[in-house]
C-alpha positions, -999 to 999 in steps of 0.1 A, spaced: -244 -740 -854 -257 -704 -855 -235 -672 -850 -241 -638 -843 -233 -613 -873 -216 -584 -857 -229 -562 -887 -266 -575 -885 -294 -549 -880 -303 -563 -847 -267 -564 -834 -260 -530 -848 -292 -515 -829 -282 -532 -797 -247 -515 -802 -263 -483 -809 -284 -486 -777 -256 -495 -755 -234 -465 -769 -263 -441 -766 -269 -452 -729 -230 -445 -723 -233 -412 -738 -262 -406 -716 -244 -418 -685 -215 -395 -696 -237 -364 -700 -253 -373 -666 -218 -375 -649 -204 -345 -667 -235 -327 -660 -235 -338 -622 -197 -328 -619 -205 -294 -633 -233 -291 -608 -214 -299 -579 -184 -278 -591 -210 -249 -595 -223 -256 -560 -189 -257 -546 -182 -224 -564 -212 -208 -549 -203 -220 -516 -167 -207 -516 -179 -174 -532 -202 -174 -502 -177 -183 -474 -154 -158 -488 -183 -132 -490 -191 -140 -455 -154 -139 -443 -149 -107 -463 -179 -94 -445 -167 -101 -411 -133 -91 -417 -145 -56 -432 -166 -53 -399 -135 -58 -377 -112 -37 -395 -134 -5 -399 -115 14 -376 -79 4 -390 -64 30 -414 -29 33 -427 -21 54 -397 -28 26 -374 -11 2 -393 21 23 -398 21 21 -358 23 -15 -359 53 -35 -362 56 -64 -389 59 -99 -376 67 -132 -395 39 -158 -395 43 -181 -365 68 -161 -348 60 -149 -312 44 -112 -312 33 -86 -290 -5 -73 -291 -23 -45 -276 -58 -54 -261 -81 -26 -250 -115 -22 -236 -130 13 -241 -159 28 -224 -179 31 -253 -212 15 -260 -242 19 -284 -259 42 -258 -232 63 -254 -224 65 -291 -258 75 -298 -257 103 -271 -250 139 -281 -231 144 -250 -203 121 -265 -208 127 -301 -172 128 -316 -156 116 -288 -125 90 -290 -133 71 -256 -109 67 -230 -94 33 -225 -113 15 -197 -87 -14 -193 -55 -19 -213 -36 -51 -216 -2 -60 -232 1 -97 -244 33 -115 -257 17 -145 -279 42 -176 -285 22 -199 -307 47 -223 -312 54 -228 -274 16 -222 -269 23 -198 -243 6 -163 -233 21 -136 -213 -7 -110 -203 0 -78 -182 -24 -53 -173 -14 -18 -177 -28 6 -153 -46 35 -166 -37 63 -144 1 56 -153 16 89 -157 32 94 -193 45 121 -215 21 122 -246 44 149 -262 24 177 -276 -6 170 -251 21 172 -220 20 149 -191 -12 128 -189 -25 96 -177 -21 64 -200 -57 60 -210 -59 96 -222 -37 86 -254 -70 72 -267 -88 101 -261 -61 125 -277 -49 102 -305 -70 72 -309 -57 40 -317 -22 51 -333 -12 72 -304 -20 45 -280 -1 19 -297 28 42 -298 25 51 -263 25 16 -249 52 6 -273 76 34 -262 67 25 -225 76 -11 -227 103 -10 -252 86 -35 -272 73 -35 -309 37 -38 -312 23 -61 -341 -13 -64 -334 -41 -45 -318 -77 -55 -307 -104 -30 -291 -136 -41 -280 -165 -20 -263 -188 -29 -236 -216 -39 -258 -195 -62 -274 -179 -76 -244 -214 -91 -231 -224 -103 -266 -190 -124 -270 -196 -138 -235 -232 -148 -242 -224 -160 -276 -201 -187 -257 -227 -195 -233 -211 -177 -206 -179 -182 -187 -171 -199 -155 -149 -180 -131 -144 -179 -93 -159 -143 -79 -134 -134 -53 -157 -114 -29 -196 -102 -29 -195 -71 -55 -219 -48 -47 -209 -18 -67 -235 6 -82 -206 24 -101 -205 -12 -118 -240 -13 -123 -244 -48 -106 -241 -71 -79 -224 -107 -78 -221 -131 -50 -188 -148 -43 -176 -183 -53 -173 -204 -85 -203 -198 -112 -211 -192 -146 -215 -157 -158 -236 -142 -183 -222 -114 -204 -239 -87 -182 -227 -102 -149 -190 -106 -166 -189 -70 -172 -199 -61 -138 -171 -82 -125 -145 -66 -150 -159 -33 -141 -159 -32 -105 -132 -16 -83 -153 2 -58 -162 -30 -42 -126 -33 -29 -123 2 -14 -121 -12 21 -96 -38 13 -70 -22 -9 -62 -10 -48 -93 -14 -65 -76 -6 -98 -53 -37 -94 -80 -61 -82 -102 -49 -112 -73 -56 -135 -67 -91 -122 -103 -98 -125 -102 -89 -163 -73 -112 -167 -92 -140 -153 -121 -133 -175 -102 -127 -206 -84 -161 -200 -117 -178 -192 -131 -164 -225 -98 -176 -245 -101 -210 -231 -137 -214 -239 -129 -201 -275 -101 -225 -281 -118 -256 -267 -152 -250 -287 -165 -265 -316 -163 -251 -352 -197 -238 -351 -196 -222 -319 -161 -206 -330 -177 -193 -360 -206 -179 -343 -183 -161 -319 -159 -145 -346 -190 -133 -363 -203 -119 -330 -171 -103 -325 -168 -88 -360 -197 -65 -350 -179 -53 -317 -144 -55 -322 -116 -33 -339 -87 -54 -350 -59 -54 -377 -62 -93 -377 -78 -107 -406 -102 -140 -404 -75 -162 -416 -50 -144 -389 -76 -155 -361 -85 -190 -375 -47 -197 -376 -38 -184 -343 -67 -202 -327 -55 -236 -343 -22 -228 -332 -30 -222 -294 -55 -250 -293 -45 -271 -263 -27 -246 -243 -27 -254 -206 -44 -219 -195 -33 -227 -157 4 -230 -162 12 -212 -198 -13 -184 -196 11 -163 -175 -4 -130 -159 7 -98 -140 1 -62 -136 25 -31 -143 46 -21 -111 35 14 -100 30 36 -70 3 57 -63 11 95 -58 -13 127 -51 4 156 -71 -13 188 -77 -49 175 -65 -45 144 -87 -40 108 -81 -12 94 -103 2 59 -109 43 65 -110 58 35 -130 86 17 -111 110 16 -142 136 -10 -130 111 -34 -120 91 -29 -150 124 -32 -172 130 -64 -154 95 -77 -159 97 -71 -197 131 -88 -200 116 -119 -183 87 -116 -209 111 -113 -239 129 -144 -228 94 -163 -230 93 -165 -192 65 -154 -171 63 -116 -161 73 -127 -121 95 -155 -109 65 -164 -84 28 -166 -79 12 -137 -62 -20 -144 -45 -36 -113 -26 -38 -127 10 -72 -108 16 -92 -117 -14 -75 -145 -29 -72 -128 -62 -42 -142 -84 -23 -110 -88 6 -130 -107 7 -164 -123 40 -173 -131 30 -210 -139 35 -221 -105 1 -235 -100 -20 -205 -91 -38 -206 -124 -60 -179 -138 -79 -177 -106 -75 -192 -70 -98 -221 -62 -127 -215 -38 -109 -234 -9 -78 -211 -16 -100 -181 -14 -119 -191 16 -86 -200 33 -68 -165 25 -102 -145 32 -103 -163 67 -66 -153 69 -78 -119 74 -104 -127 102 -97 -120 138 -110 -143 166 -103 -130 201 -103 -159 228 -110 -149 264 -101 -175 290 -135 -172 313 -131 -203 337 -96 -195 349 -80 -227 341 -46 -224 328 -39 -233 292 -75 -234 280 -71 -201 259 -39 -219 240 -60 -247 232 -86 -227 216 -64 -205 197 -49 -238 181 -82 -255 172 -94 -218 156 -62 -213 137 -65 -248 122 -97 -232 106 -75 -208 89 -86 -176 110 -62 -157 130 -66 -156 168 -52 -145 201 -59 -154 236 -59 -135 270 -79 -138 303 -115 -125 305 -127 -98 330 -144 -127 352 -133 -167 356 -170 -179 365 -186 -179 330 -206 -213 329 -208 -218 293 -187 -212 262 -200 -187 238 -190 -176 201 -201 -139 200 -206 -124 166 -222 -88 154 -241 -95 121 -265 -121 110 -241 -130 80 -215 -141 106 -238 -166 123 -228 -193 101 -190 -190 107 -199 -184 145 -215 -218 145 -189 -233 124 -164 -222 154 -184 -234 181 -186 -270 164 -149 -271 160 -145 -262 198 -167 -289 206 -186 -269 233 -207 -238 238 -229 -220 211 -230 -190 189 -248 -158 200 -253 -125 183 -241 -96 202 -269 -74 219 -241 -50 233 -233 -70 261 -197 -80 248 -171 -55 240 -141 -68 220 -118 -62 192 -116 -84 160 -145 -100 143 -153 -127 165 -152 -132 201 -148 -167 218 -153 -168 258 -143 -201 276 -166 -212 300 -167 -240 328 -180 -265 301 -146 -265 285 -133 -303 291 -106 -307 315 
C-alpha cells in the first residue's frame, strides 16, 4: 500500500502550482474589480460632468438677485413657479436692433405644483394687465421683464398674486420649437383654422401632431380670432393646452427621450431648477391625470381704453377668490368653461373638459354659432317647425318663417362659399329631400345657410 508524502518534491510542486494559480486568479479578480471601479468612476465623473454642463447652461441667467427674489420651499412641498416665454430668438439676439435688450415676455403663467397630490394648477397671466412698477410707473405686466429682467418680473407677479414664488423658468421661441421637436411633436386639437401672418404660419383645424414650428404658430396666434372674440385669451388657452401636452409627453417618455429633452431644454431655458430637481419633480409627477388634475384658467381682467392705450384691468375680488382656491389645492374655478364659439377650454376644473375639447365637442360648439334660416315655400302648416327640429338636432341654430311664395317645387339648401358646400349637403341629407346649391345672388337671407322648403317635402 502506497501513500503520498505531503512533503515530497512532486507534491510540493503540485501545491505550489495550485497556489500560484489561486494567486493569479486573485490578481485577475482584483485587477478586474479595480478596472470595473475605474470604469464606474469614469462613468460617474462623466455623468456628473454631463449633468454639470446641462445645469450650467440652464442657470446661466440666474444670479444672486434672482435667487433673492425667489422664496425657499421644503423638498416635496407644494410650490409656486413662474413660467415665461419671451420674444427672443437667435435671429433677434444677433440683430443690432435688439442689442442689449431685455425682451418682453410674450406669455406668462403662474403654476402651483403639488407633487404629493400629483396636481398642477396653471393660470395664464394677461400680459397687458395694468400694474404699478414703482420707479417705472404704471405699466403693462409684460414690461416688467423689459425694465428689470427676471427679478422684477418675479417680484411683480408675486405681489400681484399675493403668493411666494419659489421657482422660475423662461424659454425663448427657438427653444420652444426645439423642445417640441425633441419629443417627436405633440398631439393637440387645433380649435379653428389658423391663418395669421403675424404668427408666421397656417394650421388647419382638428386633432393633429404638431412639430415645433407649427406648435409655436398655435401658441403665438391671436389675430386668427379677431372676428370671434378676445384673441389674447384664446391664445393663452392654446398655450396652456400645448404646455400640458408637452408635460404629458415628457412625463410618459422613456429615460433616453427624457434625457434628450432635458439636454435640449438646457440650451434654451433659463431656470433655477437643478438637473436633480427636474428629475425628482418628473419622477414625483409621473402618472398625473392631465385631463382631471392639470387645472387651467386665465387671470380675470376687463379691457379698458385709456389715453389711447388698451389696458387689461384686474378684477381684484375675482382674482383673490381664484388664488384662495388655488392655495387650498382646488382648481382655479369651480366649473369648466368652454368657449361656445371655438370649443377652446378656457378653464379646466377637473370636470371632464381636459386640456382641450374633443373634436366632436369642438364641432358641436362651432355649429352652435351657425344660423340656418328656414323658409316655408310650400304653404303647408308645420313644415318649418319640422325642418327646424331636424337642423337643431345637428347642432345648428335655426329659425323658421314663411317664404315670399308658396309654390317652390323643390327643397333647396343655399350656401355662399364653396367651403360651406359639404355642410349644406349634410343638412340636405338630414332633411331627406332637396339638394345643396351655391347662391348666385338669387337668394337674399340672414344667417349662414338658407333652407327653402318645397313641394317635395313629405306630408
